[in-house]
KEVEXKE-950892 format. One line per 4 residues: for each residue z, x, y of N, C-alpha, C, O. Coordinates in steps of 0.05 Angstrom, whole numbers. Example, Ala and Ser with C-alpha at 12.3 -4.5 7.8 and 13.67 -1.06 7.14 Angstrom:
<rs>
156:264:-114:156:246:-90:156:264:-66:169:285:-66; 142:257:-45:143:273:-21:157:258:1:161:268:23
</rs>
This chain:
<rs>
-265:101:-358:-284:84:-374:-298:64:-356:-286:57:-335; -322:56:-362:-336:36:-345:-323:9:-347:-307:3:-366; -331:-9:-329:-321:-36:-330:-330:-49:-356:-353:-44:-366; -313:-64:-368:-318:-75:-395:-335:-100:-394:-330:-118:-377
-353:-102:-412:-367:-127:-419:-376:-143:-395:-368:-167:-392; -391:-131:-378:-402:-146:-355:-421:-167:-365:-439:-161:-381; -418:-191:-356:-436:-212:-363:-435:-234:-342:-415:-235:-327; -455:-250:-340:-455:-272:-320:-439:-295:-331:-443:-305:-353
-419:-304:-316:-403:-327:-323:-413:-352:-311:-424:-352:-288; -411:-374:-325:-419:-399:-314:-394:-414:-305:-373:-412:-317; -397:-430:-284:-374:-444:-273:-365:-466:-292:-381:-480:-305; -338:-469:-294:-327:-492:-309:-316:-512:-289:-317:-507:-265
-306:-534:-299:-293:-552:-280:-269:-537:-268:-257:-521:-281; -264:-542:-243:-245:-525:-229:-229:-541:-208:-236:-564:-202; -208:-528:-197:-194:-540:-175:-188:-518:-155:-184:-495:-163; -186:-525:-130:-182:-505:-109:-153:-502:-103:-137:-521:-104
-145:-477:-98:-118:-471:-90:-114:-478:-61:-133:-478:-45; -90:-485:-52:-85:-491:-24:-92:-467:-7:-85:-444:-13; -105:-472:16:-112:-450:34:-88:-442:50:-69:-457:55; -87:-416:59:-66:-407:76:-69:-420:103:-91:-428:112
-47:-422:117:-47:-435:143:-63:-418:163:-65:-393:159; -73:-430:183:-87:-416:204:-71:-418:230:-62:-440:237; -67:-396:243:-51:-395:268:-66:-379:289:-86:-367:283; -56:-379:313:-68:-363:334:-68:-333:327:-81:-317:340
-52:-325:307:-50:-297:300:-73:-289:281:-71:-268:268; -94:-306:278:-116:-299:262:-133:-278:277:-157:-283:282; -121:-256:282:-134:-235:298:-157:-223:283:-156:-221:258; -178:-214:297:-199:-200:283:-190:-172:274:-175:-159:289
-198:-164:250:-191:-138:240:-215:-119:244:-238:-128:246; -210:-94:245:-231:-74:247:-251:-78:225:-244:-82:202; -277:-76:231:-298:-82:212:-296:-65:187:-301:-74:165; -288:-39:191:-287:-21:168:-264:-28:148:-263:-17:126
-246:-45:156:-223:-52:139:-228:-75:120:-213:-80:101; -249:-90:125:-251:-117:113:-257:-117:83:-248:-135:69; -271:-97:73:-276:-95:44:-266:-68:35:-277:-56:16; -246:-57:48:-237:-30:42:-218:-29:19:-205:-48:11
-216:-5:7:-197:3:-13:-180:25:-2:-191:45:9; -154:23:-4:-135:43:7:-125:61:-15:-120:53:-38; -122:87:-9:-115:107:-28:-91:122:-17:-93:134:5; -69:123:-31:-44:136:-21:-43:165:-31:-46:171:-54
-38:183:-11:-37:212:-16:-9:222:-13:3:221:9; 3:231:-35:29:245:-35:23:275:-33:18:288:-54; 23:286:-9:13:313:-5:28:333:-22:16:351:-34; 55:331:-23:71:350:-38:62:351:-67:60:373:-79
57:328:-79:52:327:-108:22:326:-115:15:326:-138; 5:326:-94:-24:323:-100:-36:346:-114:-55:344:-130; -24:370:-110:-35:394:-121:-13:414:-125:10:411:-116; -19:436:-140:1:457:-144:8:469:-117:31:477:-112
-11:471:-99:-6:482:-72:10:463:-55:28:472:-40; 5:438:-58:20:418:-43:16:419:-13:35:416:3; -9:423:-4:-15:427:24:-37:408:33:-52:397:17; -39:404:59:-61:389:70:-88:401:64:-108:387:59
-89:428:65:-114:441:58:-123:435:30:-147:432:25; -104:434:11:-112:428:-17:-122:400:-20:-141:396:-34; -110:381:-5:-121:354:-6:-148:353:7:-166:339:-4; -152:367:29:-178:367:42:-199:378:23:-222:367:24
-193:398:7:-213:409:-11:-222:388:-32:-244:391:-43; -205:367:-37:-212:347:-57:-225:322:-45:-231:304:-59; -230:323:-19:-242:299:-6:-269:291:-17:-275:268:-20; -287:311:-25:-312:302:-36:-309:286:-62:-325:267:-67
-289:292:-78:-284:276:-102:-275:248:-95:-284:229:-107; -258:246:-75:-249:219:-66:-272:203:-54:-274:179:-57; -290:217:-41:-314:204:-30:-331:193:-53:-341:171:-51; -334:208:-74:-349:199:-97:-335:176:-111:-349:157:-120
-309:176:-111:-294:154:-123:-299:128:-107:-301:107:-119; -302:131:-80:-310:108:-64:-288:96:-47:-294:76:-33; -264:107:-46:-243:96:-30:-249:99:0:-266:115:7; -236:83:16:-243:81:45:-221:91:63:-227:106:82
-196:83:58:-174:90:76:-155:109:61:-146:103:39; -149:132:73:-130:151:62:-104:148:76:-102:151:100; -83:141:61:-56:137:71:-40:162:64:-34:167:41; -34:178:85:-18:202:81:11:195:83:20:183:102
27:202:62:56:199:64:65:218:87:50:236:95; 90:215:97:98:230:120:94:260:116:99:272:95; 83:273:137:77:302:136:95:318:155:91:342:158; 114:304:168:131:318:187:154:334:173:159:330:149
167:352:188:189:368:177:211:350:167:217:329:178; 224:358:145:245:343:132:272:355:139:275:380:140; 292:338:144:318:348:152:331:364:130:326:360:106; 348:383:138:363:400:119:392:390:115:403:394:94
404:378:136:431:369:134:432:344:116:418:324:121; 449:345:96:452:323:76:426:317:61:421:295:52; 409:338:59:383:335:45:388:327:16:408:336:3; 371:311:5:372:304:-23:354:323:-39:331:327:-32
364:334:-60:349:352:-77:343:378:-62:355:384:-42; 324:393:-73:316:419:-62:299:416:-37:303:430:-17; 279:397:-38:260:395:-17:264:371:1:253:370:24; 280:352:-7:287:329:10:266:307:9:244:310:-2
274:285:21:256:261:22:236:263:45:243:272:67; 212:255:40:191:254:60:200:236:83:190:239:106; 218:217:78:226:197:97:251:204:113:263:187:126; 259:230:111:281:240:127:269:260:147:269:284:141
261:251:169:245:266:188:262:279:210:279:266:222; 258:305:214:273:320:234:258:326:259:269:336:279; 232:320:259:215:325:283:190:308:280:174:312:263; 187:288:298:165:269:295:138:281:303:117:271:294
138:302:318:113:313:329:106:341:318:95:357:333; 114:346:294:108:372:281:100:367:252:102:344:242; 90:388:239:82:386:211:101:402:194:109:425:202; 109:392:171:126:405:152:112:431:144:89:430:133
124:455:147:111:480:139:103:480:110:85:495:101; 117:464:94:111:462:65:82:452:62:68:459:43; 73:435:81:46:423:79:25:437:95:1:434:90; 33:453:115:14:467:132:22:466:161:46:468:168
2:464:179:7:465:208:-6:441:221:-21:425:208; -1:437:246:-15:416:261:-45:421:261:-60:402:260; -53:446:262:-82:452:261:-94:442:234:-116:432:233; -78:445:213:-87:435:186:-89:405:186:-108:394:175
-70:391:200:-72:362:201:-96:353:216:-110:335:208; -102:367:239:-126:360:254:-151:365:238:-170:349:238; -152:387:223:-175:394:207:-179:374:184:-201:366:178; -156:365:173:-158:345:151:-170:319:161:-189:309:149
-160:309:184:-171:283:194:-200:286:202:-216:268:197; -207:309:214:-235:313:222:-253:314:198:-274:302:198; -244:328:177:-261:329:153:-263:302:139:-285:295:130; -241:287:139:-242:260:128:-261:242:143:-277:227:132
-259:243:169:-277:227:186:-306:235:181:-324:218:181; -311:261:178:-338:270:173:-350:259:147:-374:257:145; -333:252:128:-342:240:103:-341:210:103:-347:197:83; -333:198:125:-333:169:128:-306:156:121:-305:131:121
-285:171:116:-259:160:111:-245:152:137:-252:162:159; -226:134:135:-206:129:156:-179:140:146:-175:141:122; -162:149:165:-137:161:157:-114:147:171:-115:144:196; -93:139:156:-69:128:168:-46:146:159:-46:157:137
-26:147:176:-2:164:171:23:146:168:27:127:183; 39:153:147:64:140:143:83:145:166:86:169:174; 94:124:178:112:128:201:139:116:195:142:93:187; 160:132:201:188:125:195:202:119:221:212:138:234
203:94:229:214:87:255:243:78:253:257:76:274; 252:71:230:279:60:227:301:80:228:324:73:236; 296:105:220:317:125:218:306:153:220:281:157:218; 323:172:224:315:200:225:334:216:207:354:206:196
328:241:203:346:260:191:371:264:208:370:259:232; 393:272:196:417:278:211:413:299:232:425:299:254; 395:319:226:392:341:245:367:338:262:356:358:271; 357:314:266:337:309:286:350:315:314:373:307:318
336:328:332:348:334:358:358:310:373:377:312:389; 346:287:368:356:263:382:385:257:375:400:245:392; 394:265:352:421:258:343:443:271:361:465:260:363; 436:293:373:455:306:392:448:300:421:465:296:438
422:300:427:414:297:455:415:268:464:419:262:487; 412:249:445:411:220:452:427:204:431:415:188:417; 452:209:430:469:196:410:467:166:413:470:151:393; 463:156:438:462:128:443:436:115:431:434:90:431
418:131:422:394:120:409:399:113:379:381:103:366; 424:117:370:431:112:342:452:90:339:467:85:358; 452:78:316:474:60:309:499:76:304:498:96:290; 521:67:315:546:82:313:567:65:299:567:40:300
586:78:285:607:64:272:630:58:291:627:63:315; 652:47:282:674:39:299:686:62:314:699:59:335; 682:86:303:693:110:316:673:123:335:678:145:346; 650:110:339:630:120:357:614:143:345:603:160:360
612:144:319:598:166:305:572:155:292:571:132:283; 552:172:291:529:165:275:537:165:246:555:180:238; 524:149:229:531:148:201:507:141:184:487:132:195; 509:146:159:487:142:141:477:113:141:493:95:144
451:110:138:440:83:136:455:68:114:456:77:91; 465:45:120:482:30:102:473:1:100:466:-12:120; 472:-10:76:465:-38:71:488:-52:58:504:-40:43; 491:-78:65:513:-94:53:540:-82:57:556:-80:38
546:-74:81:572:-61:87:595:-79:79:596:-103:84; 614:-66:65:638:-80:56:635:-98:32:654:-110:23; 611:-99:21:605:-115:-3:605:-97:-28:600:-73:-26; 609:-109:-51:607:-93:-76:580:-80:-80:577:-59:-93
559:-92:-67:532:-81:-69:525:-61:-47:502:-54:-43; 546:-51:-32:541:-33:-10:524:-9:-20:529:3:-40; 504:-3:-4:485:19:-11:482:38:13:481:29:36; 480:64:7:477:84:28:452:100:24:446:108:1
438:106:45:417:127:45:430:151:59:428:154:83; 442:168:43:459:189:54:445:210:71:458:224:86; 419:212:68:405:234:82:393:225:109:380:241:122; 397:200:117:386:191:142:405:174:158:424:162:147
401:172:184:417:157:202:399:137:218:376:144:225; 410:113:223:393:92:234:391:92:264:410:98:278; 367:86:274:362:85:302:370:57:313:369:37:299; 376:56:339:386:32:352:364:23:372:362:35:393
350:2:366:328:-7:382:336:-24:406:319:-36:419; 362:-25:412:371:-36:437:365:-17:460:366:-24:483; 359:8:453:354:28:473:324:28:481:307:33:464; 318:21:506:290:22:515:279:50:516:256:55:511
297:70:521:288:97:521:279:106:494:259:121:491; 293:97:473:285:104:445:258:92:440:240:105:429; 254:67:447:228:53:442:205:69:454:185:74:442; 209:77:479:188:92:492:183:119:479:160:128:476
204:133:471:201:159:458:187:156:431:171:173:424; 193:135:416:181:131:390:151:126:394:135:137:379; 144:109:413:116:103:417:101:128:427:78:133:420; 114:144:444:102:169:453:96:187:429:75:201:429
114:188:410:110:205:386:86:195:370:70:211:359; 83:168:367:60:157:353:34:163:368:14:170:355; 35:161:394:11:167:410:3:196:407:-20:203:407; 23:213:404:18:242:400:-1:246:376:-21:261:378
5:233:354:-12:236:330:-40:225:333:-59:236:324; -41:202:347:-68:191:352:-84:209:371:-107:214:366; -71:219:391:-85:236:411:-93:263:398:-115:272:402; -74:275:383:-79:302:373:-97:303:348:-113:321:345
-94:283:331:-109:284:305:-130:263:302:-146:263:284; -130:243:321:-150:221:320:-145:202:296:-164:192:284; -120:199:289:-113:180:267:-125:152:273:-131:145:295; -128:137:251:-139:110:252:-117:88:249:-124:65:251
-93:96:245:-72:76:242:-47:87:229:-44:111:225; -28:69:222:-3:77:211:6:58:189:-1:34:189; 20:69:169:35:53:150:64:56:159:74:78:160; 77:34:164:104:35:177:125:28:156:127:6:146
142:48:151:163:47:131:184:26:139:190:22:163; 194:12:119:214:-10:122:211:-24:149:230:-26:165; 187:-34:154:180:-45:180:197:-68:189:202:-71:213; 207:-84:170:222:-108:178:251:-101:186:266:-118:195
259:-75:183:286:-67:192:285:-59:222:305:-54:234; 261:-58:233:257:-52:261:249:-77:276:233:-93:264; 258:-82:300:251:-108:314:221:-112:316:206:-94:323; 213:-137:311:185:-143:312:173:-139:340:150:-131:342
189:-145:360:179:-142:387:172:-113:393:155:-107:410; 185:-94:380:178:-66:383:150:-61:372:134:-48:384; 145:-72:348:119:-68:335:97:-81:352:74:-70:353; 103:-103:364:83:-116:382:75:-97:405:52:-94:412
95:-85:416:90:-65:438:75:-41:427:56:-31:440; 82:-32:403:68:-9:391:38:-16:389:21:-1:396; 33:-40:378:5:-48:373:-10:-49:399:-33:-39:401; 2:-61:419:-11:-64:445:-17:-36:458:-39:-32:467
2:-18:457:-1:7:471:-20:26:455:-36:40:467; -18:26:428:-36:43:413:-64:33:414:-83:49:416; -68:7:412:-95:-4:413:-109:2:440:-134:4:441; -93:5:461:-105:12:487:-116:40:486:-133:47:502
-105:57:468:-115:84:465:-138:85:445:-159:98:450; -134:72:422:-155:71:401:-148:48:383:-125:45:375; -167:30:376:-160:8:358:-149:18:332:-160:36:319; -126:6:324:-111:16:302:-112:-3:278:-117:-27:281
-108:8:254:-103:-7:230:-74:-3:223:-65:19:220; -59:-25:221:-30:-24:218:-21:-38:192:-26:-61:187; -7:-22:175:4:-32:149:34:-31:150:45:-10:157; 47:-53:144:76:-55:144:87:-54:116:77:-68:98
107:-37:111:122:-39:86:141:-62:88:165:-58:94; 131:-85:84:146:-110:88:129:-133:78:105:-130:75; 141:-156:73:125:-180:68:133:-202:88:129:-225:84; 145:-193:111:154:-212:131:130:-225:146:112:-212:156
130:-252:146:108:-266:157:105:-261:187:82:-260:197; 127:-258:201:126:-254:230:111:-229:238:102:-226:261; 110:-210:220:95:-185:226:65:-191:228:50:-176:241; 56:-213:215:29:-222:218:26:-241:242:8:-237:259
43:-261:243:39:-281:264:43:-270:292:33:-281:311; 58:-248:294:61:-235:320:37:-219:328:34:-211:351; 19:-214:309:-5:-198:315:1:-168:313:-17:-152:320; 25:-160:304:32:-132:303:18:-116:281:12:-93:284
14:-129:258:4:-115:234:-20:-129:222:-23:-154:223; -37:-113:211:-60:-123:196:-52:-131:167:-62:-151:157; -35:-115:155:-30:-118:126:0:-114:120:14:-97:132; 9:-129:100:36:-126:89:35:-123:59:13:-127:47
57:-116:47:59:-112:18:60:-139:3:73:-157:12; 46:-140:-20:49:-162:-38:67:-155:-61:59:-152:-84; 93:-151:-54:112:-145:-75:114:-167:-96:119:-162:-119; 110:-192:-86:114:-214:-104:95:-213:-128:104:-218:-151
70:-205:-124:52:-203:-146:60:-181:-165:60:-185:-190; 67:-158:-155:75:-135:-172:101:-140:-186:103:-136:-211; 122:-149:-171:148:-151:-183:152:-176:-199:164:-175:-221; 142:-199:-190:147:-224:-203:127:-232:-224:133:-249:-241
104:-219:-223:83:-227:-242:75:-203:-260:78:-204:-284; 64:-182:-248:53:-160:-263:74:-147:-281:68:-142:-305; 98:-142:-271:118:-129:-288:126:-146:-312:130:-136:-334; 128:-172:-308:135:-190:-330:113:-192:-350:118:-193:-375
88:-192:-341:66:-192:-360:66:-166:-376:62:-166:-400; 70:-143:-362:70:-117:-375:92:-115:-396:88:-101:-416; 115:-128:-391:137:-127:-410:134:-147:-433:151:-148:-451; 113:-163:-432:110:-184:-452:127:-208:-448:130:-225:-466
139:-211:-424:157:-234:-418:141:-258:-407:152:-280:-406; 116:-254:-400:100:-275:-389:70:-268:-392:63:-246:-402; 53:-287:-385:25:-282:-388:9:-298:-367:18:-301:-344; -14:-307:-374:-32:-321:-356:-19:-345:-342:-24:-349:-318
-3:-361:-356:10:-384:-342:26:-376:-317:26:-390:-297; 40:-353:-319:55:-344:-296:37:-337:-272:43:-343:-249; 15:-324:-278:-4:-317:-256:-16:-342:-244:-18:-344:-219; -23:-361:-260:-34:-386:-249:-12:-400:-232:-19:-411:-211
12:-399:-241:34:-411:-225:37:-397:-199:41:-409:-178; 36:-370:-199:38:-354:-175:16:-361:-155:20:-364:-131; -9:-364:-166:-31:-371:-149:-28:-398:-136:-36:-403:-113; -16:-417:-150:-13:-444:-141:9:-447:-120:9:-467:-105
27:-428:-120:50:-431:-101:51:-409:-80:72:-400:-72; 27:-401:-70:27:-381:-49:43:-391:-26:40:-414:-17; 61:-374:-15:79:-383:6:65:-392:31:45:-381:39; 76:-413:43:65:-423:68:72:-404:91:92:-389:89
57:-405:112:63:-390:136:46:-366:141:43:-358:165; 35:-354:121:18:-331:126:-8:-340:138:-21:-358:128; -16:-329:161:-41:-337:173:-65:-328:156:-62:-311:139; -87:-341:160:-111:-334:145:-118:-305:148:-130:-293:130
-111:-293:171:-118:-265:176:-100:-245:162:-106:-221:163; -80:-255:148:-61:-236:136:-73:-221:113:-80:-233:92; -77:-195:116:-85:-178:93:-59:-174:76:-38:-167:87; -61:-177:50:-39:-171:32:-47:-148:14:-69:-149:2
-31:-128:13:-38:-104:-4:-30:-110:-33:-7:-115:-39; -50:-108:-50:-46:-113:-79:-45:-86:-93:-61:-68:-88; -26:-83:-111:-22:-57:-124:-8:-59:-150:6:-79:-156; -12:-39:-167:3:-36:-191:23:-13:-189:43:-12:-203
18:5:-170:36:28:-166:34:38:-137:15:31:-122; 54:53:-130:55:68:-104:77:89:-108:87:92:-130; 84:103:-87:103:125:-91:130:115:-101:143:128:-117; 139:92:-91:165:81:-99:163:71:-128:181:76:-144
142:56:-134:139:45:-162:138:68:-182:152:68:-202; 122:88:-176:119:110:-195:144:126:-199:152:131:-222; 158:133:-177:181:150:-180:206:136:-189:222:147:-204; 209:110:-181:234:96:-186:232:74:-207:252:67:-219
209:62:-210:206:40:-229:194:48:-255:202:39:-277; 173:66:-254:161:74:-279:131:80:-276:119:71:-256; 120:93:-295:91:98:-295:77:73:-302:89:53:-310; 50:73:-299:35:49:-307:39:43:-337:41:20:-344
40:64:-353:45:59:-382:72:47:-387:75:29:-404; 92:56:-373:119:45:-376:121:16:-367:133:0:-380; 108:10:-344:111:-16:-333:93:-37:-346:101:-60:-349; 69:-29:-354:49:-48:-361:37:-44:-389:24:-62:-400
41:-21:-401:29:-16:-427:-1:-21:-428:-15:-12:-410; -10:-34:-449:-38:-39:-452:-50:-59:-432:-74:-62:-430; -32:-73:-417:-42:-92:-397:-51:-79:-371:-62:-92:-354; -46:-53:-369:-50:-40:-343:-77:-44:-330:-78:-53:-307
-99:-39:-344:-125:-41:-332:-132:-70:-325:-146:-75:-305; -124:-89:-342:-129:-117:-335:-115:-125:-309:-127:-140:-293; -91:-115:-305:-77:-121:-280:-90:-107:-256:-91:-118:-234; -99:-83:-261:-113:-68:-239:-138:-84:-231:-144:-85:-207
-153:-95:-250:-176:-112:-243:-168:-134:-224:-183:-140:-205; -145:-146:-229:-136:-168:-212:-130:-159:-183:-135:-173:-164; -120:-134:-180:-114:-125:-153:-140:-122:-137:-139:-123:-112; -162:-118:-150:-188:-115:-136:-202:-142:-132:-220:-143:-115
-195:-162:-147:-211:-187:-146:-196:-210:-133:-208:-229:-125; -169:-209:-132:-154:-229:-118:-155:-223:-88:-161:-201:-80; -151:-243:-71:-152:-238:-42:-133:-216:-33:-110:-215:-42; -142:-198:-16:-125:-177:-6:-140:-150:-7:-164:-149:-13
-125:-129:-3:-136:-102:-4:-122:-87:-27:-98:-85:-28; -138:-75:-45:-126:-60:-67:-118:-32:-59:-130:-19:-42; -96:-23:-72:-86:4:-68:-88:20:-94:-83:10:-115; -97:45:-91:-96:64:-113:-76:86:-105:-79:97:-83
-57:92:-122:-38:114:-117:-50:139:-129:-59:138:-152; -48:161:-115:-61:186:-125:-51:192:-153:-28:191:-159; -71:198:-171:-65:204:-198:-71:181:-217:-75:185:-241; -72:157:-207:-78:134:-225:-106:137:-237:-110:128:-260
-125:149:-222:-152:152:-233:-152:173:-255:-172:175:-269; -130:188:-259:-128:207:-280:-107:198:-300:-96:214:-316; -101:172:-300:-80:160:-317:-54:175:-315:-44:187:-335; -42:175:-291:-17:189:-286:4:180:-306:10:157:-308
15:199:-320:33:193:-343:61:202:-338:78:201:-357; 68:210:-314:96:217:-309:105:206:-282:89:200:-264; 131:203:-280:143:195:-255:146:220:-238:159:239:-246; 133:220:-215:133:243:-198:161:246:-184:170:226:-172
173:269:-187:199:273:-174:197:269:-144:176:275:-132; 218:257:-132:217:250:-104:227:272:-86:217:275:-63; 245:288:-95:258:308:-78:252:337:-87:264:356:-76; 234:340:-107:228:366:-117:198:369:-119:183:349:-117
188:393:-124:160:397:-130:153:388:-158:167:396:-177; 132:372:-161:126:361:-187:96:352:-186:90:328:-185; 78:371:-187:50:365:-182:37:347:-203:45:348:-227; 18:331:-194:3:315:-212:-13:332:-231:-25:352:-223
-14:325:-256:-31:338:-276:-57:321:-278:-57:301:-291; -78:331:-265:-101:314:-262:-118:311:-287:-131:290:-290; -117:330:-305:-131:327:-331:-160:319:-328:-176:334:-315; -168:297:-340:-196:291:-343:-206:268:-325:-228:259:-328
-190:259:-307:-198:237:-289:-209:214:-305:-230:202:-298; -196:207:-327:-208:189:-346:-212:160:-336:-228:146:-348; -199:152:-315:-203:125:-304:-219:125:-279:-221:105:-265; -232:148:-272:-248:149:-248:-271:129:-249:-277:115:-229
-285:127:-271:-308:109:-273:-298:80:-271:-311:63:-259; -275:74:-283:-263:48:-282:-258:40:-253:-266:18:-244; -244:58:-238:-238:51:-210:-263:51:-193:-266:34:-175; -281:70:-198:-306:71:-182:-322:45:-185:-333:35:-165
-322:34:-209:-336:9:-213:-323:-14:-198:-337:-31:-187; -297:-15:-198:-282:-36:-184:-286:-33:-153:-290:-53:-139; -286:-9:-144:-290:-4:-115:-318:-13:-107:-321:-26:-86; -338:-6:-123:-365:-14:-117:-368:-44:-117:-382:-56:-100
-354:-58:-135:-354:-87:-136:-342:-98:-110:-353:-117:-98; -320:-87:-102:-307:-96:-77:-325:-92:-53:-327:-110:-36; -339:-70:-52:-357:-64:-29:-382:-82:-30:-392:-89:-9; -390:-89:-53:-416:-103:-56:-414:-133:-49:-434:-145:-42
-390:-144:-52:-388:-173:-50:-372:-182:-26:-347:-178:-25; -384:-194:-6:-369:-205:17:-348:-225:9:-328:-228:23; -352:-239:-13:-332:-258:-23:-305:-245:-29:-284:-258:-28; -305:-219:-35:-281:-204:-42:-267:-192:-17:-248:-177:-20
-277:-197:7:-265:-186:31:-236:-197:34:-229:-218:23; -220:-182:49:-192:-190:54:-190:-209:77:-209:-212:93; -167:-222:79:-161:-239:102:-181:-262:105:-190:-274:85; -187:-269:130:-204:-291:136:-233:-286:129:-250:-304:131
-240:-261:122:-268:-254:117:-277:-260:88:-301:-263:83; -258:-262:70:-265:-267:42:-263:-296:34:-258:-313:51; -268:-301:9:-267:-329:-1:-240:-334:-15:-228:-316:-25; -232:-360:-15:-208:-367:-29:-213:-366:-59:-235:-364:-68
-191:-367:-74:-193:-368:-103:-196:-396:-113:-181:-414:-104; -215:-401:-131:-217:-427:-144:-213:-421:-174:-229:-408:-187; -191:-432:-185:-186:-429:-213:-205:-445:-230:-213:-467:-223; -214:-433:-252:-232:-446:-271:-217:-453:-296:-198:-439:-303
-226:-474:-310:-213:-481:-335:-215:-457:-355:-235:-444:-356; -193:-453:-369:-192:-431:-388:-170:-435:-408:-153:-452:-403; -171:-421:-431:-149:-423:-450:-123:-413:-437:-123:-401:-416; -101:-420:-450:-74:-414:-438:-70:-385:-432:-57:-378:-412
-82:-367:-448:-77:-338:-444:-98:-324:-427:-97:-300:-424; -116:-339:-415:-137:-328:-399:-135:-340:-370:-131:-364:-367; -137:-322:-351:-139:-331:-323:-169:-327:-315:-179:-305:-316; -181:-349:-306:-209:-348:-298:-211:-360:-270:-199:-381:-265
-226:-347:-252:-229:-358:-226:-255:-348:-213:-268:-330:-223; -263:-361:-192:-286:-352:-176:-278:-351:-147:-260:-365:-138; -292:-333:-133:-291:-332:-104:-319:-334:-93:-337:-318:-100; -324:-354:-77:-351:-361:-68:-352:-361:-37:-336:-375:-24
-370:-346:-26:-374:-345:3:-404:-347:9:-418:-328:5; -412:-371:18:-441:-375:21:-455:-372:-6:-447:-384:-26; -475:-355:-7:-489:-350:-32:-477:-328:-49:-487:-323:-71; -456:-316:-39:-443:-294:-55:-421:-306:-72:-402:-318:-62
-423:-302:-98:-404:-312:-117:-395:-290:-136:-411:-275:-147; -369:-288:-140:-357:-270:-159:-340:-286:-178:-323:-301:-169; -345:-283:-204:-329:-297:-224:-314:-277:-241:-325:-256:-249; -290:-283:-247:-272:-264:-261:-258:-280:-284:-248:-302:-279
-256:-268:-307:-240:-278:-329:-224:-255:-341:-236:-235:-349; -198:-258:-343:-181:-236:-353:-163:-247:-375:-149:-267:-371; -164:-234:-398:-147:-241:-420:-120:-227:-416:-118:-203:-418; -99:-242:-411:-73:-231:-407:-55:-233:-432:-32:-242:-431
-67:-226:-454:-52:-226:-479:-63:-204:-497:-85:-192:-492; -48:-198:-518:-57:-177:-537:-73:-188:-560:-79:-174:-580; -80:-214:-559:-97:-226:-579:-124:-232:-568:-127:-238:-544; -144:-231:-585:-171:-237:-576:-173:-266:-568:-160:-284:-581
-187:-272:-547:-190:-299:-537:-220:-307:-535:-237:-290:-535; -225:-333:-535:-252:-343:-531:-252:-359:-505:-235:-377:-501; -271:-353:-488:-274:-368:-463:-303:-372:-457:-319:-353:-456; -310:-398:-453:-338:-405:-446:-358:-393:-467:-380:-384:-460
-349:-393:-492:-366:-383:-513:-368:-353:-516:-384:-343:-531; -351:-339:-501:-351:-310:-501:-325:-300:-512:-304:-313:-509; -326:-277:-525:-302:-264:-536:-290:-245:-515:-304:-228:-504; -264:-247:-511:-250:-229:-494:-230:-214:-512:-212:-226:-523
-233:-188:-515:-215:-172:-531:-187:-172:-518:-183:-182:-496; -167:-161:-533:-140:-159:-521:-141:-146:-494:-151:-124:-491; -130:-158:-474:-129:-148:-447:-156:-142:-435:-160:-125:-418; -176:-157:-445:-204:-152:-436:-211:-170:-412:-195:-188:-405
-234:-165:-400:-242:-180:-377:-272:-181:-375:-286:-164:-387; -282:-200:-359:-310:-200:-352:-312:-205:-321:-295:-219:-310; -331:-192:-309:-335:-194:-280:-365:-200:-275:-382:-187:-287; -370:-219:-257:-398:-224:-251:-400:-236:-223:-422:-242:-213
</rs>
C-alpha cells in the first residue's frame, strides 16, 4: 500500500535531543552507504530452488523496490558433524573459501555479485569468525587454533559455563584468537572473497565475541585491497571508536521499545524516553541498523504479525526516519506470515508483494532527503510537541527538512489539527 496521508506538517514548539559524542573515530563512510537501505537475503529460503541463481533472477524486482545493499547470509558449506536438523545452520561453516553446493558454485557467486553490481547494488557477505563446524579441516590440522577444554579437546561453543544458565551451540566449536596464525588465515579467507567475487563488505556474526584488535586489522588489510563496508552483529561501542566497523545493531530499539509497543505494553511515551536517553559514547559517525525483523527475529522471536500486530507498519516507518540505516528482511515486502525454519528448507511464499509500494515509498523518502542520512551525514532528531500517544519529530539539515508524526496507539488521535487513524502516520 502507498504511504498514508502525506501532508505538510508545521513545526510546533520543540526541544533538541542530546547529540552523540564526537571522537577521532568519526571516520568517513563510503558515499554510497550514507542514505542506503540494506536488504537481507536468506538464500536457502528465498525461493523454492534456494540458489544464488534464483536470487540473481529476482534482482530486477529488488532494483525496482529501491534497496541499495544486499546482505547475503553465509553461502559456504555447512558442517555435517553434529549438524542441527536436516540441512544445518548457515553459521556452522566447514570451508571458508567454498560455496555450499545447496546454493550453487563459486562461479554462481561471482556471477551474482557481477549482476548485482551491474544494477547498482552493493553486496556484503555474512562472515562467521568466532567459530567453525566441528568438521572444518582446521579442527584437525590446527587444533591450537581452537579453544580447548581441560582435557585439551575442542568443545562446543559454551556460554555461562558452570552456571544454571549455561548454553551450548552444539554444532560449532570456538576459535582461539591468541593464535596469530589463525588471525592471518581468517583474513586471507576474507580477502579470497573480495578478490574472487569483488564483494563490497561483510556482516560479521557475533562480532563482539572476537577481539576488537582483530577487526581493526581486518579493516586495515581489506581496505588496502578495496574500501569496505563493515556491519557488526553487536552493539559494542568500541567496534565504532576503534574504526573497525561502519554499523552496529540497534537491538535496544527493537527489543526494548518496538516489541513492547507491539504487545500493547507501551506506546509513544516509551519511544520518547528511548530517544531522550540515547547511550553516551557512540561517535557521531556510528551507523546504527534499525529493523523490525531479521533472520533471528523471524525464526526465533516471531513474525511481524506476531511481534507487532497492527503496529507493524508504523514501527517500520520509524526505522526509515530515525537516525541510522533501515533493514528489510527478505519477504517483509510480501508481508511474510511465517517463521522460516532455520535448519530445514522452508521457502518464502511471496504471494502478492502487498507491501512493496509501502517500502518503495519509504526507500524513496530516505534517498530523497539528506536529512535522513545515517551517521554524521544526517540530521539529529528534534522532538515536537504532540499528544501522549503520538511521537512527532523533525530532522533538519540546512534547507532539507523532514517531519514525521506517528500514532502509536489503536485509537484515533488529533495532532496539529490533523486526524491520525489508529497506527497512522504523516510524513513531509
